[in-house]
N, C-alpha and C positions, 0 to 999 in steps of 0.2 A: 258257756250256753252255743256256742257255734257246734262244739263236738256233741250235745244231747240233739240238739234240732236235725244233726246230720242223721244221728244212730236212727230218731222216729222216723226220718220222711224215708228210709231207706229201705227197711221192712213193708213201708205202706206203697212204696213204690213199685216191690217186688210182687205183692200181692194183688196192685191195677193189673203190672205185666202176666202172670198166670190169669189173674180171671179174663180179660182180653183175651188170651192165647186159647184157653176153653172154650170161651164163647165162639171163635173164630173156626174152631176144629170141629165145633157142635154144628157149624154151619155145612160141613164135609158129609156129616154120616147123615142128617139131615136128607142130602139129596142124593145120597143110596140110597136109604131106606124110603125116602116116600116121595121122591121126586122134586122137581123144580119149585112145584107150587106146595110146597110141602115147609118151606121155611117161611116162620112167620112166628113174631114176637115171642106168643107164646109155646109156641112149640121149643123157638130156639132155647128160653128160660129152662124148659122142662130138659132139652136135653144137655144142655148144658151145666144143669144145675146150678143154678144161678138166679135171682129176683131181677125181674124183667126191668126193674128201675136204674140196673145197673147197667142193663141194655143200652138204656138211655141216656143217661151220663156218660159212659165212656163211648159212644159211637152217635148220640145225637138221634139217630132215627135209626128205622132199618136199612134205608137208602145208605146211610151209612157203615152198615154191618154191611153189606154187600160192596161197596167201594174198599172198605180196609181188606174182607177178604179176597176180592180179586186182585188186591196190592200187595197182601203179605200173606196171604195161605199159599199151600203148594198147589195152586192151581196151575201155573204155569212155570216153565223154564226160566230162570232170566237171563243177561242177554252176557254177563260174565263168566256165566259157566258152559255155552256155547262158544264162545272164542276164545276158550281156555287154549294154549298151545297151537290155535290155528296161523298164526304164521309162518310155522315149521312144515305146514305142508306144498309149497313149493308153489301152487298156482290157483287160479279161481275157479277151475274146474275142481280141483282136489278139495279146496275149502269149500266146495258148492257139496260135494260128495260127503265129508266127514260132516257138513252141517246136516245133512238129512239123515244119517244115521243117528247123530246122538238125537236129533228130535223126535226121531220113532223109539229111541229108546227111554228118553224122560216123555212120552207121552203111553209107553205100554206099563209104565210103574205108577201111573198115576188114572185110580178107576173112579173117581169124582169128575175129572178133565171130560173120560171119556163118557161116562153119564151126561153130560153137558153137551158134547157133541153131538150124542145120539139123540136130544130132546130138542136142543135150541132151535131148531126150523119150524118147529109147531106150537113152540111155550116161549115167547117173546116177553119174559120179566121182568123188570128190572135186573134183577141180578144177574141176569143173562146176558141183556145189555150192559153192565159194570164190568162183567168179564171178558167182553167182547174186545170194549177197551183198550183194557191192558193189555190183551192178546196183540191187539193189532199195534199199540203202541212196540212192544217188545220185541216184535217182528221186523217193524220198519227198522228199529232201531239198532236189530242186526244185521239187516240189512247195509244200513249205511255205515257198518263199522266194518264188515265184508270190504265194500268200494270202497271205501278208505286203505284196504291196506292192499286191494288186487286190482290192476287195471281191468275195466271192463270194456271187452271188446264193444267195437261199433256197430250196433244193430240189434244188440242182444238185449231182450228185453228183461231185465231181471226180476221186477216185480211180477210178469206174469208165468215166468218161468219158477220162480221160488213158490210164488202162491199156490199154482197149480199141483207141484209134487207136493206140497204140506198138506195139501186138502184131502191129495188123493191117500195119502200115509194116512193123517187122521182118519179119514173115511173106513178105510180099511181095517187099519186097529181096533177102531170102534165097532164097526161086524164083529171081527173077530172074537169080543167076547159071546155070542152068542152064535155065529156059523163058523165051521171050517172052512169053507172053499168059496170062491166069489168068482163067476164067469171063469168058472173051470180050473180056477188059479189057487192053491195054499195059502191060506194066510195065516195060518197060527202058529208053525214050527219055525226053526231056528233056518233050518233047510228052505223055507216057503220066503223066508224074506233075504236071503239070500239070493234066491231067484230074482226076487223082485229088485234089489236094489243094483244088480246086473245091469237089468233095462235103464232102471234111474240111471244110474253112471252114463249109460251110451246115447241117454238122453242129454244129459246135461253136456256132456262131450261135442253133439250134433247143436243143440244149441248155441252153445261158446265156441265155435269154428269158426273161422274168419270167414267172411263171406266175400265168394266170387265177383271181380269186378265185372259190372254189366257191357255188353262189346258196343263199341260205337257206332252210331249208324251210317253206313257207309254216303 
């Protein structure tokens, strides 16, 4: 009897996982085709090829779909992927340089993420909020992991430094979907990004350089 129960449950579990994945995959396709406001229960059911009752059964409601897509969809990189091998780079500056390059590579292969980044300032949907929460949490977790591995120089504001650089990378990659040049700088080709990262490296080195001690008053 136990064996039969397990045999019956396993296919059912696989079907549930397959259906859940189909629904989450459909979220990304709808964003790309119809924009952030195009993700609704009826549209999602049609796109995934499922009865909308299953969406409620598996995720509770549309907000549950948003939360699951943000957490389990391919929207944002994982901390594990970003820190792989990071202990071997030598110091904090090199760790940040490596991290920024990995971040850019991850963004460039995620069209749904780029579509959300481009639209989120003017389209504050519950889906955007759910995605932002995952992005913020993973970014903070990544910075905590890097800070745990490498000493941070006194006076260096890691949150501002990484936030500014990552935001600039996100913006330029999102804009590169439509334009080739921004502010006189190429933003599409490998050579363009080699140039951009040379300057990013210089900024990181400068921000993490030891601060000269102030002169004592006579």
